[in-house]
N, C-alpha and C positions, 0 to 999 in steps of 0.2 A: 264106512264110515261117507257118507253123504253130507252135498254142503247144507245143505240146510239144515241136519243135528248139528253138523260145527258154528255156526246159526246162536243154535239155538246155544246152542256148548256154552258161546264166549258172550250171548247172551244174559246167564247165572253167573262165567264173571264174575261179568266186567258190571253185574249190576251189583255181585255183592264184594268188590271194591271202595265200587265206589257207596255202596255206606257204608265200608270204612272206614272213607276216606275221614269221611264228612264224622266220621262217628268219633275220628282220631283230631281234626277242627272243631268239634262242639266241647269237646275234655282240651282240648288246650289251656292250663291257667294263666288267669293274664294277675297281672303286679297292680298291687299298688300304684294308682297314676299322682297323684299327690308323691307319693312318696321316689328320690333320685329323678324330678319335674326335668325332662333334656329339650327342649323345642327345636336339638338340630336333628331330627329324624333319627337317632343313637339309644339306647340306651334300653333298656329293659321290658319296656310295655312298648315301643313300636316294633325291637324283636320281638318281643312275644303276638303283635298284631299279623305282621311278617308268614313266622311262623304255621300260623293263625289257616293266613289267604292263604297259603301254598297247600296244607292243608288242603283245606279248598277247593282249590283250581286241581289241586289229581281226582276228587272225588268228582266234578265234572264234568273235565277228561273221560273217569269212565262214565262217568253218565252218560254222553253226550255219542261212547264206544258200542253200547249197546242200546244203545235205541236206531244207528243204526245196524248195527246187524240184526233187530228183527225188523224196519220197516224193509232188508236185504232177503228177510226170510219170510216175510210175504207178500214181495214183491216174482220175487226171483221161478216158483210154480206158472203164474201168469206168463214172463217172459220167459219158458222153455214152454209152456204148450203152445207157443204160435207161432 
């Protein structure tokens, strides 16, 4: 398997992972804000937001890796030909 093929494969994998992580982030159930309200950063609502943020961060990381892999796949052939 050539480096180009490996990079293209990693783009596919990272893209699928990003979509999955962002889907998980989007489907996080947020509890009722007025029920058991706590202003000290603890409780079910802040915990759900933290979980949602972690899933979203994982999705963004995978999307960044996919973009980096795609960029390298585009640039490397030009660098190797010179």
